[in-house]
DRENDO-1510 file (C-alpha; in Angstrom, 1 decimal, always signed):
<recs>
REC; n; res; u; v; w
REC; 1; MET; -0.9; +53.1; +72.5 .
REC; 2; VAL; +1.7; +54.6; +70.2 .
REC; 3; MET; +3.5; +51.2; +70.0 .
REC; 4; MET; +0.2; +49.4; +69.2 .
REC; 5; MET; -0.5; +51.9; +66.4 .
REC; 6; LYS; +3.0; +51.4; +64.9 .
REC; 7; THR; +2.6; +47.6; +65.0 .
REC; 8; THR; -0.8; +47.8; +63.4 .
REC; 9; GLY; +0.5; +50.1; +60.7 .
REC; 10; ARG; +3.4; +47.7; +60.0 .
REC; 11; ARG; +1.1; +44.8; +59.8 .
REC; 12; GLN; -1.1; +46.7; +57.3 .
REC; 13; ARG; +1.9; +47.5; +55.2 .
REC; 14; MET; +3.2; +43.9; +55.2 .
REC; 15; GLY; -0.3; +42.7; +54.3 .
REC; 16; TRP; -0.4; +45.2; +51.4 .
REC; 17; LEU; +3.1; +44.1; +50.3 .
REC; 18; ALA; +2.0; +40.5; +50.4 .
REC; 19; ALA; -1.0; +41.3; +48.2 .
REC; 20; ALA; +1.3; +43.1; +45.7 .
REC; 21; LEU; +3.6; +40.1; +45.6 .
REC; 22; CYS; +0.6; +37.8; +44.9 .
REC; 23; LEU; -0.5; +40.1; +42.0 .
REC; 24; LEU; +2.9; +40.1; +40.4 .
REC; 25; GLY; +3.5; +36.3; +40.9 .
REC; 26; PRO; +6.6; +34.7; +42.4 .
REC; 27; VAL; +9.6; +36.9; +42.3 .
REC; 28; GLY; +12.7; +35.1; +41.3 .
REC; 29; ALA; +11.2; +31.9; +42.6 .
REC; 30; GLY; +11.6; +29.8; +39.4 .
REC; 31; ALA; +10.2; +29.6; +35.9 .
REC; 32; GLN; +7.1; +28.7; +34.0 .
REC; 33; LEU; +7.4; +25.8; +31.6 .
REC; 34; LEU; +5.5; +26.5; +28.3 .
REC; 35; LEU; +5.1; +24.8; +24.9 .
REC; 36; PHE; +6.3; +27.3; +22.3 .
REC; 37; VAL; +5.1; +27.1; +18.7 .
REC; 38; SER; +6.7; +29.2; +16.0 .
REC; 39; GLU; +4.4; +30.7; +13.3 .
REC; 40; TYR; +6.2; +30.7; +10.0 .
REC; 41; SER; +3.8; +33.1; +8.3 .
REC; 42; THR; +3.8; +35.8; +11.0 .
REC; 43; GLY; +7.1; +35.5; +12.8 .
REC; 44; ASN; +5.3; +35.1; +16.1 .
REC; 45; LEU; +6.0; +32.7; +18.9 .
REC; 46; ARG; +2.8; +31.3; +20.5 .
REC; 47; ALA; +2.9; +29.7; +23.9 .
REC; 48; PHE; +0.6; +27.2; +25.7 .
REC; 49; ASP; +0.3; +25.5; +29.0 .
REC; 50; PRO; +1.7; +22.0; +28.2 .
REC; 51; ALA; -0.9; +20.4; +30.5 .
REC; 52; THR; -4.1; +22.0; +29.3 .
REC; 53; GLY; -3.3; +23.7; +25.9 .
REC; 54; THR; -4.5; +27.0; +27.3 .
REC; 55; PRO; -2.8; +30.0; +25.5 .
REC; 56; ALA; -0.2; +31.9; +27.6 .
REC; 57; THR; +0.4; +35.6; +27.5 .
REC; 58; LEU; +3.9; +36.5; +26.3 .
REC; 59; PRO; +5.8; +39.8; +26.4 .
REC; 60; PRO; +5.5; +42.0; +23.2 .
REC; 61; GLY; +8.9; +40.9; +21.8 .
REC; 62; TYR; +7.6; +37.4; +21.1 .
REC; 63; THR; +4.9; +38.6; +18.7 .
REC; 64; PRO; +6.6; +38.8; +16.3 .
REC; 65; VAL; +10.0; +37.7; +17.5 .
REC; 66; GLY; +12.3; +40.7; +17.7 .
REC; 67; GLY; +9.7; +42.8; +15.9 .
REC; 68; SER; +10.1; +41.1; +12.5 .
REC; 69; SER; +7.3; +39.3; +10.7 .
REC; 70; VAL; +9.8; +37.3; +8.6 .
REC; 71; GLY; +9.2; +33.5; +9.2 .
REC; 72; ALA; +10.1; +32.1; +12.5 .
REC; 73; ASP; +11.0; +28.4; +12.7 .
REC; 74; GLY; +13.4; +26.3; +14.7 .
REC; 75; MET; +14.0; +26.8; +18.5 .
REC; 76; VAL; +16.4; +25.6; +21.1 .
REC; 77; THR; +17.8; +26.8; +24.4 .
REC; 78; ASP; +21.4; +27.1; +25.7 .
REC; 79; SER; +22.7; +26.1; +29.1 .
REC; 80; SER; +21.6; +29.4; +30.5 .
REC; 81; GLY; +18.0; +28.9; +29.4 .
REC; 82; ARG; +18.1; +31.5; +26.7 .
REC; 83; LEU; +15.8; +30.7; +23.8 .
REC; 84; TYR; +17.2; +30.9; +20.2 .
REC; 85; VAL; +14.8; +31.2; +17.2 .
REC; 86; ASN; +15.7; +30.7; +13.5 .
REC; 87; ARG; +14.4; +33.2; +10.9 .
REC; 88; ASP; +14.2; +33.6; +7.2 .
REC; 89; GLY; +16.9; +35.8; +5.9 .
REC; 90; GLY; +19.6; +33.9; +7.9 .
REC; 91; VAL; +19.0; +35.7; +11.2 .
REC; 92; VAL; +19.1; +33.8; +14.5 .
REC; 93; HIS; +17.4; +35.7; +17.4 .
REC; 94; ARG; +18.3; +35.1; +21.1 .
REC; 95; ARG; +16.0; +35.8; +24.1 .
REC; 96; SER; +17.4; +38.0; +26.9 .
REC; 97; ALA; +18.3; +36.5; +30.2 .
REC; 98; ASP; +15.2; +38.0; +31.9 .
REC; 99; GLY; +13.0; +36.3; +29.2 .
REC; 100; LEU; +11.3; +39.6; +28.1 .
REC; 101; THR; +12.9; +40.5; +24.7 .
REC; 102; PHE; +14.7; +39.1; +21.7 .
REC; 103; SER; +17.6; +40.5; +19.7 .
REC; 104; ALA; +19.6; +39.3; +16.7 .
REC; 105; PHE; +22.4; +37.0; +17.8 .
REC; 106; THR; +23.9; +36.4; +14.4 .
REC; 107; THR; +23.1; +36.7; +10.7 .
REC; 108; ILE; +24.3; +34.2; +8.1 .
REC; 109; SER; +25.1; +35.9; +4.8 .
REC; 110; GLY; +23.4; +34.8; +1.6 .
REC; 111; SER; +19.9; +35.0; +3.3 .
REC; 112; PRO; +19.3; +31.3; +3.6 .
REC; 113; THR; +15.9; +30.1; +4.8 .
REC; 114; LEU; +16.9; +28.7; +8.1 .
REC; 115; LEU; +14.6; +25.9; +9.5 .
REC; 116; ASP; +15.2; +23.5; +12.4 .
REC; 117; LEU; +17.8; +24.3; +15.1 .
REC; 118; THR; +19.7; +22.2; +17.5 .
REC; 119; ARG; +22.9; +22.5; +19.6 .
REC; 120; ASN; +25.6; +20.8; +21.6 .
REC; 121; ALA; +27.7; +22.5; +24.3 .
REC; 122; THR; +29.6; +24.8; +22.0 .
REC; 123; HIS; +27.6; +25.4; +18.8 .
REC; 124; LEU; +24.2; +25.8; +17.2 .
REC; 125; PHE; +23.4; +23.8; +14.1 .
REC; 126; ALA; +20.8; +25.1; +11.6 .
REC; 127; ALA; +19.3; +23.5; +8.5 .
REC; 128; SER; +19.0; +25.5; +5.3 .
REC; 129; TYR; +15.9; +24.6; +3.3 .
REC; 130; GLY; +16.3; +23.7; -0.3 .
REC; 131; THR; +20.0; +23.0; +0.0 .
REC; 132; PRO; +22.2; +20.2; +1.3 .
REC; 133; THR; +24.0; +22.8; +3.5 .
REC; 134; LEU; +23.9; +23.0; +7.3 .
REC; 135; TYR; +25.4; +25.8; +9.4 .
REC; 136; ARG; +27.5; +25.6; +12.5 .
REC; 137; ILE; +27.2; +28.7; +14.7 .
REC; 138; SER; +29.4; +29.4; +17.8 .
REC; 139; LEU; +27.5; +29.9; +21.0 .
REC; 140; THR; +30.3; +32.2; +22.2 .
REC; 141; ASP; +30.3; +34.9; +19.5 .
REC; 142; GLY; +27.9; +33.9; +16.8 .
REC; 143; SER; +30.6; +33.3; +14.2 .
REC; 144; TRP; +29.5; +30.6; +11.7 .
REC; 145; SER; +30.7; +28.2; +9.0 .
REC; 146; ALA; +28.9; +26.1; +6.4 .
REC; 147; LEU; +28.8; +22.4; +6.7 .
REC; 148; SER; +28.2; +20.4; +3.5 .
REC; 149; GLY; +25.9; +17.4; +3.7 .
REC; 150; PRO; +26.9; +13.9; +2.6 .
REC; 151; SER; +27.0; +12.6; -1.0 .
REC; 152; GLY; +23.4; +12.1; -2.2 .
REC; 153; PHE; +21.9; +14.4; +0.5 .
REC; 154; GLY; +19.2; +16.5; -1.2 .
REC; 155; THR; +17.7; +19.0; +1.2 .
REC; 156; SER; +17.5; +19.2; +4.9 .
REC; 157; ASP; +14.7; +20.3; +7.3 .
REC; 158; GLY; +15.1; +18.5; +10.7 .
REC; 159; VAL; +18.4; +18.5; +12.6 .
REC; 160; ARG; +19.1; +17.1; +16.0 .
REC; 161; ILE; +22.0; +16.3; +18.3 .
REC; 162; GLY; +21.5; +12.7; +19.1 .
REC; 163; PRO; +21.9; +10.9; +22.4 .
REC; 164; ASP; +25.4; +9.8; +21.2 .
REC; 165; GLY; +26.5; +13.4; +20.5 .
REC; 166; ARG; +26.4; +13.1; +16.7 .
REC; 167; LEU; +24.6; +15.6; +14.5 .
REC; 168; TYR; +21.6; +14.1; +12.7 .
REC; 169; ALA; +19.9; +15.5; +9.6 .
REC; 170; VAL; +16.7; +14.4; +7.8 .
REC; 171; ASP; +16.8; +14.5; +4.0 .
REC; 172; SER; +13.4; +15.9; +3.4 .
REC; 173; SER; +13.2; +14.8; -0.2 .
REC; 174; ASP; +13.1; +11.0; +0.6 .
REC; 175; GLY; +13.1; +10.6; +4.4 .
REC; 176; GLU; +16.6; +9.2; +4.8 .
REC; 177; ILE; +18.6; +10.3; +7.8 .
REC; 178; TYR; +22.3; +10.9; +8.0 .
REC; 179; ALA; +24.6; +11.2; +11.0 .
REC; 180; TYR; +27.7; +13.5; +11.3 .
REC; 181; ASP; +30.5; +12.7; +13.7 .
REC; 182; LEU; +31.7; +16.1; +14.9 .
REC; 183; VAL; +35.0; +14.7; +16.0 .
REC; 184; THR; +36.0; +12.9; +12.8 .
REC; 185; ALA; +34.1; +15.2; +10.5 .
REC; 186; THR; +32.5; +12.2; +8.7 .
REC; 187; TRP; +29.0; +11.4; +7.5 .
REC; 188; SER; +27.3; +8.0; +7.7 .
REC; 189; THR; +23.8; +6.8; +6.8 .
REC; 190; PHE; +21.5; +6.3; +9.8 .
REC; 191; LEU; +18.2; +5.5; +8.0 .
REC; 192; THR; +18.2; +4.4; +4.4 .
REC; 193; SER; +15.3; +4.0; +2.0 .
REC; 194; PRO; +12.2; +4.0; +4.2 .
REC; 195; PRO; +9.6; +1.6; +2.9 .
REC; 196; THR; +7.0; +4.4; +2.6 .
REC; 197; ALA; +8.1; +6.9; +0.0 .
REC; 198; GLY; +7.5; +10.6; +0.6 .
REC; 199; ILE; +8.9; +13.8; +2.0 .
REC; 200; ALA; +10.1; +14.2; +5.6 .
REC; 201; SER; +10.5; +17.1; +8.0 .
REC; 202; GLN; +11.7; +16.8; +11.6 .
REC; 203; MET; +12.8; +14.0; +14.0 .
REC; 204; GLU; +12.8; +13.3; +17.7 .
REC; 205; PHE; +14.8; +10.7; +19.7 .
REC; 206; SER; +13.4; +8.5; +22.4 .
REC; 207; GLY; +15.6; +5.7; +23.7 .
REC; 208; ASP; +15.9; +3.0; +21.0 .
REC; 209; HIS; +13.4; +4.8; +18.8 .
REC; 210; VAL; +13.4; +7.8; +16.4 .
REC; 211; PHE; +10.1; +9.5; +15.4 .
REC; 212; VAL; +9.9; +11.4; +12.1 .
REC; 213; SER; +7.2; +13.7; +10.8 .
REC; 214; ARG; +6.4; +13.0; +7.1 .
REC; 215; THR; +3.9; +14.0; +4.5 .
REC; 216; ILE; +2.7; +11.1; +2.3 .
REC; 217; GLY; +0.1; +11.7; -0.4 .
REC; 218; GLY; -0.9; +15.1; +1.1 .
REC; 219; GLU; -1.4; +13.6; +4.6 .
REC; 220; GLY; +0.7; +14.5; +7.6 .
REC; 221; ARG; +1.9; +11.4; +9.4 .
REC; 222; ILE; +4.1; +10.4; +12.3 .
REC; 223; TYR; +6.4; +7.4; +11.9 .
REC; 224; ARG; +8.5; +5.5; +14.4 .
REC; 225; TYR; +11.8; +3.7; +13.6 .
REC; 226; SER; +13.9; +1.4; +15.8 .
REC; 227; LEU; +17.6; +0.9; +16.2 .
REC; 228; SER; +18.9; -2.1; +14.3 .
REC; 229; VAL; +20.7; -3.1; +17.6 .
REC; 230; PRO; +19.1; -1.8; +20.8 .
REC; 231; GLY; +21.3; +0.8; +22.5 .
REC; 232; ASN; +23.8; +1.0; +19.6 .
REC; 233; TYR; +23.3; +4.1; +17.5 .
REC; 234; THR; +26.3; +3.3; +15.2 .
REC; 235; THR; +24.2; +0.4; +13.7 .
REC; 236; GLY; +21.6; +2.8; +12.4 .
REC; 237; LEU; +17.8; +2.4; +12.2 .
REC; 238; ASP; +16.1; -0.6; +10.8 .
REC; 239; PRO; +14.0; +0.5; +7.8 .
REC; 240; LEU; +11.7; -2.5; +8.2 .
REC; 241; SER; +10.8; -1.3; +11.7 .
REC; 242; GLU; +8.8; +1.6; +10.2 .
REC; 243; THR; +5.6; +1.9; +12.2 .
REC; 244; LEU; +2.8; +4.4; +11.5 .
REC; 245; ILE; +1.9; +6.1; +14.8 .
REC; 246; GLY; -1.0; +8.1; +13.2 .
REC; 247; SER; -2.2; +10.8; +10.9 .
REC; 248; ILE; -2.6; +14.5; +11.7 .
REC; 249; GLY; -4.9; +15.4; +8.8 .
REC; 250; THR; -4.6; +16.6; +5.2 .
REC; 251; THR; -1.6; +18.9; +5.8 .
REC; 252; ILE; +2.2; +19.2; +5.6 .
REC; 253; ALA; +3.6; +17.7; +8.8 .
REC; 254; THR; +6.4; +19.9; +10.3 .
REC; 255; GLY; +7.8; +20.2; +13.8 .
REC; 256; ILE; +7.6; +17.5; +16.4 .
REC; 257; ARG; +8.7; +17.3; +20.0 .
REC; 258; ILE; +8.3; +14.8; +22.9 .
REC; 259; GLY; +7.0; +16.7; +26.0 .
REC; 260; PRO; +7.7; +16.2; +29.7 .
REC; 261; ASP; +4.5; +14.2; +29.8 .
REC; 262; SER; +5.9; +11.5; +27.4 .
REC; 263; ARG; +3.5; +12.5; +24.6 .
REC; 264; LEU; +4.6; +13.5; +21.1 .
REC; 265; TYR; +3.4; +16.9; +19.9 .
REC; 266; ALA; +3.2; +17.5; +16.1 .
REC; 267; ASN; +2.4; +20.6; +14.0 .
REC; 268; ALA; -0.1; +20.4; +11.1 .
REC; 269; PHE; +1.3; +23.3; +9.0 .
REC; 270; ASN; -1.5; +24.0; +6.6 .
REC; 271; ASN; -4.3; +23.6; +9.1 .
REC; 272; GLY; -2.8; +25.7; +11.9 .
REC; 273; GLU; -3.0; +22.9; +14.5 .
REC; 274; VAL; -0.9; +21.0; +17.1 .
REC; 275; TRP; -1.7; +17.4; +17.6 .
REC; 276; ARG; -0.5; +15.1; +20.4 .
REC; 277; SER; -0.1; +11.4; +21.0 .
REC; 278; ASP; -1.1; +9.2; +23.9 .
REC; 279; VAL; +1.4; +8.7; +26.7 .
REC; 280; GLY; +4.0; +6.3; +25.4 .
REC; 281; ILE; +3.5; +7.4; +21.8 .
REC; 282; THR; +1.6; +4.5; +20.4 .
REC; 283; THR; -1.1; +6.5; +18.5 .
REC; 284; MET; -1.9; +10.1; +17.7 .
REC; 285; GLY; -5.0; +11.7; +19.1 .
REC; 286; ALA; -8.3; +11.6; +17.1 .
REC; 287; SER; -8.5; +15.4; +16.9 .
REC; 288; PRO; -6.3; +18.5; +17.2 .
REC; 289; TRP; -5.1; +19.5; +20.6 .
REC; 290; VAL; -4.6; +23.2; +19.7 .
REC; 291; SER; -6.1; +25.1; +16.8 .
REC; 292; GLY; -6.1; +28.6; +15.4 .
REC; 293; LEU; -2.4; +28.9; +14.6 .
REC; 294; ASN; -0.9; +30.5; +11.5 .
REC; 295; SER; +1.5; +28.1; +9.7 .
REC; 296; PRO; +3.0; +26.4; +12.8 .
REC; 297; ALA; +6.6; +25.4; +12.0 .
REC; 298; SER; +8.5; +24.1; +15.0 .
REC; 299; LEU; +7.7; +23.2; +18.6 .
REC; 300; TYR; +9.8; +23.6; +21.7 .
REC; 301; PHE; +9.3; +23.2; +25.5 .
REC; 302; ALA; +11.1; +26.0; +27.3 .
REC; 303; ALA; +10.7; +28.1; +30.5 .
REC; 304; ILE; +10.0; +31.8; +30.9 .
REC; 305; PRO; +12.0; +33.2; +33.8 .
REC; 306; GLU; +9.8; +34.6; +36.6 .
REC; 307; PRO; +10.1; +38.4; +37.1 .
REC; 308; SER; +13.0; +39.3; +39.3 .
REC; 309; THR; +14.5; +42.8; +39.1 .
REC; 310; VAL; +11.5; +44.0; +37.1 .
REC; 311; GLY; +9.1; +42.7; +39.7 .
REC; 312; LEU; +11.1; +44.2; +42.6 .
REC; 313; LEU; +11.2; +47.6; +40.8 .
REC; 314; ALA; +7.4; +47.5; +40.3 .
REC; 315; ILE; +6.9; +46.7; +44.0 .
REC; 316; GLY; +9.3; +49.5; +45.0 .
REC; 317; GLY; +7.3; +51.9; +42.9 .
REC; 318; LEU; +4.1; +50.9; +44.5 .
REC; 319; ILE; +5.6; +51.3; +48.0 .
REC; 320; ALA; +7.0; +54.8; +47.1 .
REC; 321; LEU; +3.6; +55.9; +45.8 .
REC; 322; ARG; +1.8; +54.7; +48.9 .
REC; 323; ARG; +4.4; +56.6; +51.1 .
REC; 324; ARG; +3.8; +59.8; +49.1 .
REC; 325; ARG; +0.1; +59.5; +49.5 .
REC; 326; ARG; +0.5; +58.9; +53.3 .
REC; 327; ASN; +2.8; +61.9; +53.7 .
REC; 328; THR; +0.4; +64.3; +52.0 .
REC; 329; ARG; -2.4; +63.5; +54.4 .
</recs>
């Protein structure tokens, strides 16, 4: 009888523990992939389920990032999955390994307005709005140096590390794109004189194509360009391959990203919206996919680590509380 009571009690405790685990979610079992959108006017990061567009709840440190309302913009992750966020005032914030908080990783003197952000294995690269200057930031210790753009380069917004390992920068004043060889420290023109004149923002690579967000006559548009020689990035883009994928409304077009679902996601800055294309990126949707944002700047798909130590501590606290209650009976 005593043995039966002990077994029953153990089963009850295990059932209660299982219920607690369900409430807290998977502990150290993986991560949740989210679409992050930076809000330039608030310093917030907003997050959404990439399948449904449903808003996701984030820890307090994300709203605003690191507790500062100064404009948040570009985002990228390192090989450990830590998310970096560009800020006005030259500050780059980095997310903690547990995914709960942000802290300042480095500050670039001179208070540049940092925009898009990209990286290779050793460095971050940041664009500085209104200048032809880019910044190279060590992922090891946050030390940085200025990188001058090529001759004729006006002002940069979008920067990306391309499939060939070169650094690419969009000249926002005219839509031209330049490539920087990090080994030889030389610039070359990747896209010259797009047929449609107007400002440009960010870019995204997809095989033999490059997509660029542009603002033409007050309308946000997404364009596609093709390599002059398929598979060969050194030949650059063919300007005559310019193809209008679609409009995202009367707005400034800013951040774009291709999601894991093979759709292109694009920010409509003035209207506080995210639009997305069809699968295969042949046309943009007829209406916004997400609305109600405040000056959306950049987009990024990243994961939030599931609770590990934090979750175990919480469960341990619940177990201890239950034991104390049982001992006082």
